[in-house]
C-alpha positions in Angstrom: 18.0 -11.3 -109.3 14.7 -10.1 -107.7 11.0 -9.9 -108.4 9.6 -6.6 -109.5 8.4 -5.1 -106.3 11.7 -5.8 -104.5 13.8 -4.4 -107.2 11.6 -1.3 -107.4 12.0 -0.7 -103.6 15.8 -1.2 -103.9 16.1 1.2 -106.8 13.9 3.8 -105.2 15.9 3.6 -102.0 19.3 3.8 -103.7 18.2 6.9 -105.7 16.7 8.6 -102.6 20.0 7.9 -100.8 21.9 9.5 -103.6 19.6 12.5 -103.7 20.0 13.0 -99.9 23.8 12.9 -100.2 23.6 15.4 -103.0 21.6 17.7 -100.8 24.3 17.5 -98.1 22.0 16.0 -95.5 22.7 13.0 -93.2 20.0 10.4 -92.8 19.4 11.7 -89.3 19.1 15.3 -90.5 16.6 14.3 -93.2 14.6 12.3 -90.7 14.4 15.3 -88.3 13.3 17.6 -91.1 10.3 15.4 -92.0 9.5 14.4 -88.4 10.6 10.7 -88.6 12.9 8.5 -86.7 16.3 8.0 -88.5 15.6 4.2 -88.8 12.7 4.9 -91.1 14.9 6.8 -93.6 17.5 3.9 -93.4 14.9 1.3 -94.1 13.6 3.2 -97.1 17.1 3.8 -98.5 18.1 0.1 -98.1 14.8 -1.1 -99.7 13.9 -3.2 -96.7 10.5 -1.5 -96.4 8.0 0.0 -98.8 7.3 3.7 -98.8 4.2 5.7 -99.6 4.2 8.2 -102.4 3.3 10.9 -100.0 6.5 10.1 -98.0 8.6 10.2 -101.2 7.2 13.7 -101.9 8.3 14.8 -98.5 11.8 13.6 -99.0 12.1 15.0 -102.5 10.9 18.4 -101.2 13.5 18.3 -98.3 16.2 17.3 -100.8 15.3 20.2 -103.1 14.4 18.0 -106.1 12.4 20.1 -108.5 13.1 18.2 -111.8 9.5 17.1 -112.7 10.7 14.1 -114.7 12.8 12.8 -111.9 10.1 13.4 -109.3 7.6 11.5 -111.5 10.0 8.6 -111.9 10.6 8.4 -108.1 6.8 8.5 -107.4 6.2 5.9 -110.1 8.6 3.5 -108.4 6.7 4.2 -105.2 3.4 3.3 -106.9 2.1 6.7 -107.9 1.9 8.8 -111.0 3.2 11.8 -109.1 -0.1 13.6 -109.1 -2.0 11.6 -106.5 -4.1 9.9 -109.2 -3.9 6.6 -110.9 -2.3 5.3 -114.0 -4.6 3.8 -116.6 -3.7 0.2 -115.8 -4.9 0.6 -112.2 -8.4 0.0 -113.6 -7.3 -3.5 -114.5 -5.9 -4.5 -111.0 -8.4 -7.3 -110.8 -7.2 -8.8 -114.1 -3.5 -8.1 -114.3 -1.0 -9.9 -112.0 1.4 -7.6 -110.0 4.4 -8.5 -112.2 2.6 -7.4 -115.3 1.5 -4.1 -113.7 5.1 -3.5 -112.7 6.3 -4.2 -116.2 3.7 -1.7 -117.6 4.7 0.9 -115.0 8.4 0.6 -116.0 7.5 0.7 -119.7 5.5 3.9 -119.2 8.3 5.7 -117.4 11.3 4.5 -119.5 13.0 6.6 -122.0 14.3 3.7 -124.1 13.6 0.0 -124.4 15.8 -2.6 -126.0 14.3 -6.0 -126.6 15.2 -9.3 -128.1 12.2 -11.4 -129.3 12.6 -15.0 -130.3 9.0 -16.2 -130.6 6.5 -13.5 -131.0 6.2 -9.9 -132.1 6.9 -7.4 -129.3 3.6 -6.3 -127.6 4.1 -2.7 -128.5 4.0 -3.6 -132.2 1.2 -6.1 -132.3 -2.0 -5.7 -134.2 -5.3 -6.4 -132.3 -5.8 -9.7 -134.2 -2.3 -10.9 -133.5 -2.5 -9.8 -129.9 -5.7 -11.8 -129.5 -4.3 -14.9 -131.0 -1.1 -14.8 -129.0 -3.0 -14.1 -125.7 -5.4 -16.9 -126.4 -2.5 -19.3 -126.9 -0.6 -18.1 -123.8 -3.5 -18.1 -121.3 -5.0 -21.5 -121.6 -8.8 -21.7 -121.2 -9.1 -17.9 -121.0 -12.8 -16.7 -121.1 -13.7 -14.4 -123.9 -14.4 -11.4 -121.6 -11.0 -11.7 -119.9 -9.4 -12.2 -123.3 -11.0 -8.9 -124.5 -9.6 -7.1 -121.4 -6.1 -8.5 -121.9 -6.0 -7.5 -125.5 -7.3 -4.1 -124.6 -4.4 -3.7 -122.1 -1.9 -4.9 -124.7 -3.1 -2.2 -127.2 -3.3 0.5 -124.5 0.4 -0.1 -123.8 1.3 1.1 -127.3 0.5 4.7 -126.4 4.1 5.0 -125.2 5.3 5.1 -128.8 3.0 8.1 -129.4 3.9 10.0 -126.2 5.8 13.3 -126.1 8.6 12.4 -126.1 8.0 8.8 -127.3 9.6 5.7 -126.0 12.6 4.9 -128.1 12.2 1.2 -129.1 15.1 -0.9 -130.4 14.0 -4.5 -131.2 15.9 -7.4 -132.6 13.5 -10.1 -133.9 14.7 -13.6 -134.6 13.4 -14.7 -138.1 11.2 -17.3 -136.3 9.0 -14.4 -135.1 8.2 -13.5 -138.7 7.8 -17.1 -139.9 5.6 -18.4 -137.1 2.0 -18.1 -138.4 0.0 -16.7 -135.5 -3.7 -16.5 -136.0 -3.7 -17.7 -139.6 -2.3 -16.2 -142.9 -4.5 -13.1 -142.9 -3.6 -12.1 -139.4 0.0 -12.7 -140.0 0.0 -10.7 -143.3 -1.5 -7.7 -141.5 1.0 -8.1 -138.6 3.9 -8.0 -141.0 2.5 -4.9 -142.7 2.3 -3.3 -139.2 6.0 -4.1 -138.6 7.0 -2.4 -141.8 5.0 0.6 -140.8 6.6 0.7 -137.3 10.1 0.2 -138.8 9.7 3.6 -140.6 8.9 5.5 -137.3 11.9 7.6 -136.2 11.6 6.3 -132.6 11.7 2.6 -133.7 14.8 0.7 -134.7 13.8 -2.8 -135.9 16.3 -5.4 -137.0 15.9 -9.0 -138.1 18.2 -11.8 -137.1 17.9 -14.2 -140.0 18.2 -18.0 -139.7 21.5 -17.7 -141.7 23.1 -16.0 -138.7 23.1 -19.4 -137.0 23.5 -19.9 -133.3 23.7 -16.6 -131.4 23.9 -15.2 -127.9 20.1 -14.7 -127.8 19.3 -18.5 -128.0 19.0 -18.5 -124.3 15.7 -16.6 -124.5 14.1 -13.1 -125.0 14.8 -10.2 -122.7 14.0 -6.5 -122.3 16.3 -3.7 -121.1 14.6 -0.6 -119.8 16.6 2.7 -119.6 15.4 5.8 -117.9 15.9 9.4 -118.9 16.9 10.8 -115.5 19.4 8.3 -114.3 21.1 5.1 -115.5 21.0 3.7 -111.9 17.4 2.8 -112.5 18.0 0.7 -115.6 16.7 -2.8 -115.4 16.6 -6.1 -117.4 13.4 -8.1 -117.4 13.2 -11.8 -118.1 9.8 -13.4 -118.6 8.9 -17.0 -117.9 5.7 -18.9 -117.8 4.5 -17.9 -114.4 6.4 -14.7 -113.5 9.0 -12.1 -114.4 12.4 -11.6 -113.0 14.2 -8.3 -112.7 18.0 -8.0 -112.9 19.5 -4.7 -111.8 23.1 -5.4 -110.8 25.6 -3.4 -112.8 27.3 -6.6 -114.0 23.9 -8.0 -115.2 23.1 -4.8 -117.1 26.5 -4.7 -118.7 26.2 -8.3 -119.8 22.8 -7.9 -121.4 23.7 -4.6 -123.0 26.8 -6.1 -124.5 24.7 -9.1 -125.7 22.1 -6.8 -127.3 24.9 -4.9 -129.0 26.3 -8.1 -130.4 22.9 -9.2 -131.6 22.5 -5.9 -133.5 25.9 -6.4 -135.2 24.9 -9.9 -136.4 21.3 -8.8 -137.4 20.4 -7.2 -140.7 20.6 -3.4 -140.8 17.3 -1.6 -140.2 17.0 -0.8 -143.9 17.6 -4.4 -145.0 15.4 -5.7 -142.2 12.5 -3.6 -143.5 13.0 -5.1 -147.0 13.3 -8.6 -145.5 10.0 -8.2 -143.5 8.3 -6.9 -146.6 9.6 -9.8 -148.7 8.2 -12.3 -146.3 4.9 -10.5 -146.4 4.9 -10.7 -150.1 5.7 -14.4 -150.0 9.3 -14.1 -151.3 
């Protein structure tokens, strides 16, 4: 169990080590080709030290990695978008904590996201009014200008659902998410309408876990599983708490949370029934 920056370094190092082995090079040979000491390559591969995006590019070139998607992912883990520029969220560095920036970076690079929500609507599906009400409640005493910025970021994140290809989102929502009146009746009504719209998107699979399901494996709290298109070795589970985020990347952790999510999907309503259920709550049924 590690914090975001540490797990990103470890994941990047492990993938670079695998790519080096694939190329048939030893760590010493790779170091000589880029003009480094062998110990630098070892520190990068074990995740004990950070690595600049420019150094990652050098290694990828030496290893003969030409797949643009894989290169972009490696550079994102190193803190770059792969083109030497900045991602959109870099403009908010003074407002967003590092753990949140890490989360957004992973979200933007992931091919798929599975999430269990027990209290609030997932950020990617929130309306502006709902996002404002949730953020105001979560960040006590937040000034209006900072609140505006945080909501702006929340809405900007939703671009991943409209990307080409879009992020594939699978969400299981506890019924409490739909029943909790956030921001008042009008705000909640519009939010439920937004969920119905989102549930009809081909890249979104939305399921409701009704109260009648009773106690379930998700009662311990919400979680997110990110999966990446180039390699499953970079998949990660994210757990949020009040002051930070924790990243789980051991294979046994990923397996446990994947199995838990599969179980939740089995006990939840089907996507079709969930859509009707959400619409019924919105209609006051």
